C-alpha positions in Angstrom: -255.2 58.6 51.2 -253.1 55.4 50.8 -249.8 55.2 52.7 -247.3 52.4 53.5 -248.2 51.9 57.1 -248.2 48.7 59.2 -251.7 47.6 57.9 -251.3 48.4 54.2 -250.2 44.8 53.3 -253.5 43.2 54.3 -253.4 39.6 55.5 -249.6 39.8 55.9 -250.0 42.3 58.7 -252.4 39.9 60.5 -250.0 37.0 60.0 -247.1 39.0 61.5 -249.2 40.1 64.5 -250.3 36.6 65.3 -246.9 35.0 64.8 -244.7 37.5 66.7 -245.8 38.7 70.1 -243.4 39.7 72.8 -243.6 41.2 76.2 -240.7 43.4 77.2 -240.3 43.8 81.0 -238.5 46.3 83.0 -235.1 44.9 83.9 -232.8 45.6 86.8 -229.1 46.0 86.0 -228.0 42.9 88.0 -230.6 40.8 86.4 -229.6 42.1 82.9 -226.0 41.2 83.6 -227.0 37.7 84.8 -229.1 37.1 81.7 -226.4 38.3 79.3 -223.8 36.0 80.8 -226.2 33.0 80.9 -227.6 33.3 77.4 -224.6 34.3 75.4 -223.5 30.8 74.3 -221.6 31.8 71.1 -218.3 33.6 71.4 -218.4 35.2 67.9 -220.7 38.3 68.0 -221.5 41.4 66.0 -221.6 44.8 67.6 -224.2 47.6 67.1 -223.5 51.1 68.4 -226.4 53.6 68.4 -225.5 57.3 68.1 -228.8 59.1 68.4 -227.9 62.7 67.5 -229.0 64.5 64.3 -228.7 68.1 63.1 -232.4 68.1 62.2 -235.3 65.7 62.5 -236.6 64.1 59.3 -240.4 64.1 59.5 -240.8 60.4 58.6 -237.9 58.9 60.5 -239.2 56.2 62.9 -236.0 55.6 64.8 -234.8 56.9 68.2 -233.0 60.2 67.7 -232.3 63.6 69.4 -231.1 67.0 68.3 -227.3 67.4 68.4 -225.7 69.5 71.1 -222.0 69.5 71.7 -222.3 69.3 75.5 -224.6 66.3 75.2 -222.2 64.7 72.7 -219.3 64.9 75.1 -221.3 63.3 78.0 -222.8 60.7 75.7 -219.5 59.6 74.4 -218.2 59.2 78.0 -221.2 57.0 78.8 -220.9 55.0 75.6 -217.2 54.2 76.3 -218.0 53.2 79.8 -220.8 50.9 78.7 -218.5 49.2 76.2 -215.8 48.8 78.9 -218.3 47.2 81.3 -219.5 44.7 78.7 -215.9 43.7 78.0 -215.4 43.0 81.7 -218.7 41.1 81.9 -218.4 38.7 79.0 -215.7 37.3 76.7 -216.4 37.6 72.9 -214.8 37.8 69.5 -216.0 40.6 67.3 -217.0 39.7 63.7 -218.0 43.3 62.7 -219.2 46.6 64.0 -222.0 48.8 62.7 -222.6 52.3 64.1 -226.1 53.6 63.3 -228.3 56.4 64.4 -229.2 59.1 64.3 -226.3 60.5 62.4 -223.0 58.9 63.3 -221.2 61.1 60.8 -221.6 63.9 63.4 -219.0 62.1 65.5 -215.4 63.2 65.4 -212.5 61.0 64.0 -211.1 60.8 67.5 -214.4 59.4 68.8 -214.2 56.6 66.2 -210.6 55.9 67.1 -211.4 55.4 70.8 -214.3 53.1 69.9 -212.4 51.1 67.4 -209.5 50.5 69.9 -212.1 49.4 72.5 -213.6 47.0 70.0 -210.3 45.4 68.9 -210.0 47.4 65.6 -212.2 45.0 63.6 -211.7 44.4 60.0 -215.3 45.2 59.2 -216.4 48.5 60.8 -219.2 50.5 59.1 -221.0 53.7 59.9 -224.1 55.4 58.6 -223.5 58.9 57.3 -225.4 61.9 56.0 -224.1 63.2 52.6 -223.6 66.7 53.8 -221.1 65.5 56.5 -219.0 63.9 53.8 -218.6 66.9 51.5 -215.4 67.8 53.5 -212.7 65.5 52.0 -210.4 66.0 55.1 -213.1 64.6 57.4 -213.8 61.6 55.1 -210.1 60.9 54.9 -209.7 61.2 58.7 -212.5 58.7 59.6 -211.1 56.2 57.1 -207.6 56.5 58.7 -208.9 55.7 62.3 -210.4 52.3 61.4 -213.7 52.9 59.7 -213.6 50.5 56.7 -217.1 50.7 55.3 -219.6 53.5 54.9 -223.4 53.6 54.3 -224.5 57.0 52.9 -228.1 58.1 53.4 -228.6 59.5 49.9 -232.3 58.5 49.8 -232.8 60.2 46.4 -231.0 62.1 43.6 -234.2 64.2 43.2 -234.0 67.4 45.1 -237.8 67.6 45.1 -238.0 64.2 46.8 -235.3 65.2 49.3 -237.3 68.3 50.3 -240.5 66.2 50.6 -238.6 63.9 53.0 -237.3 66.8 55.1 -233.7 66.0 54.2 -231.1 68.9 54.6 -228.7 67.7 52.0 -228.9 68.1 48.2 -228.4 65.7 45.3 -225.1 67.6 44.7 -224.0 66.9 48.3 -224.7 63.2 47.8 -222.6 63.0 44.6 -219.7 64.8 46.2 -219.9 62.6 49.3 -219.8 59.4 47.2 -216.8 60.7 45.2 -214.9 61.6 48.4 -215.7 58.2 49.9 -214.3 56.5 46.7 -211.2 58.6 46.8 -210.2 57.6 50.3 -210.7 53.9 49.5 -213.4 52.5 51.8 -213.6 48.7 51.4 -217.3 49.0 50.7 -219.5 52.0 50.0 -223.3 51.5 50.3 -225.9 54.1 49.5 -229.4 54.0 50.9 -232.2 54.9 48.5 -236.0 55.3 49.2 -238.7 54.7 46.8 -242.4 55.7 47.0 -241.4 59.0 48.6 -244.3 61.5 49.0 -245.4 62.7 45.6 -242.8 60.7 43.7 -243.2 59.9 40.0 -241.8 56.7 38.6 -239.4 58.6 36.3 -237.9 60.2 39.4 -237.1 56.8 40.8 -235.7 55.6 37.5 -233.4 58.7 37.4 -232.2 58.0 40.9 -231.2 54.4 40.1 -229.5 55.6 36.8 -227.5 58.2 38.8 -226.5 55.6 41.4 -225.3 53.2 38.7 -223.4 56.0 36.9 -221.5 56.8 40.2 -220.6 53.0 40.4 -221.1 52.6 44.1 -220.2 49.2 45.6 -223.7 48.5 47.0 -227.2 49.9 46.7 -229.9 49.4 49.3 -233.4 50.3 48.2 -236.4 50.3 50.5 -239.9 51.9 50.6 -240.8 55.0 52.5 -242.5 53.6 55.5 -245.0 55.4 57.7 -244.6 54.1 61.3 -247.5 54.5 63.7 -245.7 57.1 65.8 -244.8 59.4 62.8 -248.4 59.5 61.4 -249.1 62.8 63.1 -246.1 64.3 61.1 -247.3 62.6 57.8 -250.5 64.6 57.2 -251.6 65.0 53.6 -249.0 62.4 52.4 -250.1 60.1 49.7 -248.1 57.2 48.2 -248.8 55.1 45.2 -249.1 51.9 47.2 -250.6 50.1 44.2 -247.3 50.4 42.4 -245.3 48.7 45.2 -244.7 45.4 43.2 -243.7 47.4 40.1 -241.1 49.4 42.0 -239.6 46.3 43.6 -239.4 44.3 40.3 -238.1 47.2 38.3 -235.4 47.9 40.8 -234.2 44.3 40.9 -234.2 44.0 37.1 -232.5 47.3 36.6 -229.6 46.8 39.1 -229.0 43.2 38.0 -228.8 44.3 34.4 -226.1 46.8 35.5 -223.8 44.3 37.2 -225.2 44.2 40.7 -225.9 40.9 42.5 -228.8 40.8 45.0 -227.3 39.9 48.4 -230.6 40.3 50.4 -234.0 41.4 49.3 -233.3 45.1 49.5 -229.6 45.2 48.7 -227.6 44.7 45.5 -223.8 44.6 45.6 -220.7 44.3 43.4 -218.4 43.6 46.4 -220.2 41.3 48.9 -222.3 42.5 51.8 -221.8 45.8 53.6 -221.2 45.4 57.4 -224.7 46.1 58.4 -226.5 44.5 61.4 -226.7 41.0 59.9 -227.2 39.2 63.2 -230.1 41.3 64.7 -232.5 38.4 64.0 -230.5 35.3 64.8 -227.9 36.8 67.2 -225.6 37.2 68.9 -225.6 41.0 68.6 -224.2 43.1 71.5 -225.6 46.6 71.4 -224.5 49.8 73.0 -225.9 53.3 73.3 -229.3 55.0 74.1 -232.0 53.2 72.0 -229.9 50.3 71.0 -231.5 46.8 70.8 -229.3 43.8 71.5 -229.9 40.0 71.2 -227.6 37.4 72.8 -229.5 34.5 71.2 -231.6 33.7 74.3 -232.3 37.2 75.6 -233.3 40.4 73.8 -232.7 43.8 75.5 -233.6 47.4 74.8 -231.4 50.3 76.1 -233.3 53.2 77.5 -234.6 55.6 74.8 -233.7 58.9 76.6 -230.3 60.4 76.2 -230.3 62.1 79.6 -231.5 59.0 81.5 -229.0 56.8 79.5 -226.1 58.9 80.5 -227.2 58.9 84.2 -227.9 55.2 84.2 -224.5 54.2 82.7 -222.7 56.6 85.0 -224.4 54.9 88.0 -224.4 51.2 86.9 -222.3 50.9 83.7 -225.2 49.6 81.7 -228.0 51.3 79.7 -230.6 48.4 79.4 -234.1 49.3 80.5 -236.2 46.4 79.2 -235.6 42.8 78.3 -237.3 39.5 77.3 -236.4 35.8 77.3 -236.4 34.4 73.8 -237.6 30.8 73.6 -235.9 28.1 71.5 -238.9 28.0 69.2 -238.9 31.8 68.7 -235.2 31.7 67.9 -235.7 28.9 65.4 -238.4 31.0 63.7 -236.1 34.1 63.7 -233.2 32.2 62.1 -235.4 30.5 59.5 -237.1 33.7 58.4 -233.8 35.6 58.4 -232.2 33.1 56.1 -235.2 33.2 53.7 -234.8 36.9 53.7 -231.2 36.5 52.5 -232.5 34.1 49.8 -231.5 30.7 51.1 -232.4 28.6 54.2 -230.0 25.6 54.6 -230.8 22.8 57.1 -227.1 22.6 57.7 -227.1 26.2 59.1 -230.1 25.4 61.4 -228.2 22.3 62.7 -224.9 24.3 63.1 -226.6 27.3 64.8 -229.3 25.6 66.9 -228.8 21.8 66.7 -232.2 21.6 65.1 -233.6 20.4 61.7 -236.5 21.2 59.4 -238.6 18.6 61.2 -238.3 20.7 64.4 -240.1 23.7 62.8 -243.5 24.5 64.3 -246.5 23.3 62.3 -247.5 26.7 61.1 -244.0 27.4 59.7 -244.0 24.0 57.9 -247.4 24.9 56.4 -246.2 28.3 55.3 -243.2 26.8 53.6 -245.5 24.3 51.9 -247.7 27.1 50.7 -244.8 29.1 49.4 -243.5 26.1 47.4 -247.0 25.4 46.0 -247.2 29.0 44.8 -243.8 28.9 43.2 -242.2 31.4 45.6 -239.6 29.0 46.9 -238.1 25.7 45.9 -236.5 22.9 47.9 -233.1 21.6 46.8 -230.4 19.7 48.6 -231.9 20.2 52.0 -232.3 23.9 51.4 -235.2 26.3 50.7 -234.3 28.8 48.0 -236.2 32.0 47.3 -237.2 32.4 43.7 -237.4 35.8 41.9 -241.2 35.6 41.8 -241.2 35.9 45.6 -239.4 39.2 45.7 -242.5 41.5 46.1 -244.0 39.1 48.7 -240.8 39.0 50.7 -240.6 42.8 50.6 -244.1 43.0 52.0 -243.4 40.5 54.7 -240.1 42.2 55.8 -241.4 45.8 55.8 -244.6 44.8 57.6 -242.3 43.1 60.2 -240.2 46.3 60.5 -243.2 48.4 61.1 -244.8 46.0 63.5 -241.7 45.0 65.5 -238.6 47.3 65.5 -240.6 50.5 64.9 -243.1 49.6 67.6 -240.3 48.8 70.0 -239.0 52.3 69.4 -242.4 53.8 69.9 -243.2 51.9 73.1 -239.6 52.2 74.4 -240.0 56.0 74.3 -243.5 56.0 75.8 -243.1 53.3 78.4 -239.7 54.0 80.0 -241.0 53.0 83.4 -243.5 50.3 82.4 -243.6 46.8 80.7 -244.9 46.8 77.2 -246.1 44.3 74.6 -245.1 44.1 70.9 -246.7 44.3 68.4 
């Protein structure tokens, strides 16, 4: 049965595997501290905080998570706060924005957010991921807004209760609508909702209905992505079939529908009326400082993975102040590729940005990247204008296939191997 796994995109999967290989080695705390200090050459950073706890485990979720227990929560928050404090002692940085992901950050209490926001200089852009059923209580929504959370991303996934059940979600479409209305009432600066297409057994009319409902509710931003089957969730994905042959149709329809209803595409999977939600925009090009069990950070020259085990993370931070378990040096060429691909993903790659960020130009691209850009131009997927490569609408399905293959091959595999090889080196992909 066809599914959207890491090999479903054919030659793209082979291209990603060849172009992106990385060995993560076990890292001692002192070496980790040394590398963070040496490689963080830019003072302006984004912050990612991972909160791994969930009330229940969705069967297709590929991310690091753990079942919520109040006693674990208390110990975890103590460790998280200590880790933030130790990084603030280690390096000096200005915070551009904060994103708290998971897991289910909306299980955190308002006072937890308040402590974190104070430690992180009460940033103007501070967003969290939230489950709809946690936002049906207006008093809770109002409380988290009042302690410094300025933006919110609600994991709606679908307005079809059938699809939600197929995904193993514990909220209803009614919960999602109430959550959105509560978020609008308290005045978040930006409200994003996540939607998933090609859910198990989905009919195209269900997806159309979900988009129509999202537009009717007039949310600030809509993020739509396919239901991906990562390698380590396949045992939980038995008997699932997806209409993979309709992938391009879903992508093009979504883009056309949302633009017709007043949304502007801000990256390949997000359409907004208000600018971009404070998601993790610097995970590819850096610098991104990450805290929490399972978090992945990138200084620009060094990428690190925090241990993917809540108990071990708490113990490790209590003993040393830091949760990093694995790390790798990122070469100048790799960072150049990451920045280039990231900017194409957002729709525009400017040579001026490459020069400002890395002191490089288009002529410094490796030959295979130059050839790829030449191929994309010849096929009408991108154009070159005023020292910039600009993605054209025709390229949207292709860019989706590239980015979701990358997600399955790289971040999802880091999670899988990070969980399996807590005491060993591992190679990605």
